[in-house]
N, C-alpha and C positions, 0 to 999 in steps of 0.2 A: 335798456331796449326791449320793446315788446313786440312779440311775434303773433299775429292773429290769422285764424282761419275760420270761416264761417259755412253753415250749411243752411238754406233756406227752403221752406215749403216741404219738409220731410213729411211723409204721410204717416205719422205715429203720434199718438197722444203725448203731449209735453209731461204729463205726470209718470208715464212710463219710462220715458228719457231721463228725467229728474232723478229717478232712483240710482241710475248708473252714474249721472253725472256728479252727484254727491258723493259717491263712493270713490272718485279719483280726484277731487278737488283737493289742490294743495300739495300734492304728491310729485315726486319727480316724474319726468316724462317716461324714463325706461321703466321705472317701477310701476306706473301706470299702465303701460303696453302689458307688461307681463300679468298684473292682475286682471286686466280687461280679456285677455287670452281664454283664461279659465272661467270667466263668469259666464252663466247659463241664460243671462236676461237677453232678450232679442235686441235691445238697442246696444249692447256691447260691441258688436261688429261696427255699427254706425260712429260711435264715439271712437274706436280705434283707429278707423280710416280718416277721422277728422283731425286726431291727434298725429298721425303720420304724414298728414297733408302740412301740418302746423310745423311740425319738424323739417319737413324738406323744405319749407318756405324759409326756414332760418339758416338752413344750409345755404340754399341758392340765392335768396335775396340779400341776405346780410353777411354772406361768406363766414359763418358760424362754423368753426371746425370741431369744437367739442361739444356734442350733443349730450353728453352726461351731466352738464350743468344746467340745462333746461329744467324747469318745474312749471306745473300748471297754476298760473297766478289767478286766473278768473275763468270759470267755465258758466255760461248763462244757457238756459232754455225758455225761450219765450214762446206764446202761442202766436201761431199763424191763422191765415183765415180758415173757417170752419166750412166744409162742403156739406150742404143739407140735402138729404135724401129722403124719401118716403117709402115706408112699408105697408102694404095692405093689411088691415086688421078685420076682426068681425064687424057685421052689421054695416058694411060699406064704408067703414072710417078707415084712416090712414094715421100712422104713427111716425114721427120724426126721427131719422137716424142722422147723428152728427158725426162726420168723418173728420177728425181735427188733423191739424198740421202744426208742425213745430220748426222754429227757427232755433239752431244751436249755434253759439260762438266759444272759440276757445281762445284764451290769449295766454302764451307762454313768455317766460322771463328767465333771465340767467340768474343764477345764485351767486350773490356778490361773496367775495373770499376775503 
């Protein structure tokens, strides 16, 4: 049984979030929360919040009692739409600034005993 939680249109570049996502992929949920707590990356609190949401989805929607048996089966970080802005430059020119967004999805599963 798979439990999912997702975050869409988050205003951070996907490459920054992927560093943290790769760090916790495949780990047990409780172990991943502990590791994210001490991470210095800016994306760590976002992944932590999303992981807690997935755990509470498992408790409330699927009536799962033992959260120790959950592990991160899959975590994906995809690119969302890019906001395009312009910055003035010398000689009347303008350069493009791309403000990237991300879609993050976490899928948890139970460890088979």
